[in-house]
N, C-alpha and C positions, 0 to 999 in steps of 0.2 A: 549529482545525477538523480533523476526521479524514476518512478516505476515505469513510466511510458518508454524510457530508454533502456530498461533492464532486459537482459537476455532471459528467455523462457527456460525454466528448469534449473536455474542457478539460484542458490540460497544467498541472500544479502542480509545485512543488518541495517535496521532503520536508524538513521542518524538524527532525523528531525522531522517534525510535522510543520510545514510552512503554510500557516493559515492564520488569519485574523479572526476567523469565525469560531467562537467558543463552542457553539452547538456542534459544529463539524468536528472539532477537537475532542469533545466529549464522546461523540459517536464512535470515532476511531479508537479511542481509549477503551470503550466498552467492547470492541471487537478484539482487543488485545494488541492493538496497533499503536506502539509508543516507542520512544528511543531505546535502543539496545535490544529490541526484540527481532529475532530472525523472521524473514519474510521471503517467500518464493513466488515468482510469477509463473503460473502454470501455462497460461496462454494469453496472447494479445488478441483482443476482439475489436471489431469496428466500434469505436466510441469508448473504449475502456480496456480492462484486462481482468483475468481471473487470477486471484492470488490465494496462497495458502499461508494462514497464520494459525499457529497452535493447533495443528491437525484439523482445521476447518477451512473450507474453501468459500471465498466470497467473490462475487462479480462486482467490481467497482468501476465507476465511470471515469472518464478522462480527467475531469477536474480533481477528483479525489486522488487519482494516481499521480497527478502532477504535484499535489501537495505533500506527498510522501517522499522525503529525501533519503536516499540510500548511499 
């Protein structure tokens, strides 16, 4: 399951980042988004979602959300 299918307000644990793009992988890692880290979807928006990682909120687009496996 990826973040686009996640329920808002529920804390999940990131299982994997499914991408072949090393730059995207590095960017997500810099946000604290990596395997084993808790993540919560705050809200689903048109074209993406708002997530909470390590007490910070980020607005991520649909492609990023689909790359994060929970």
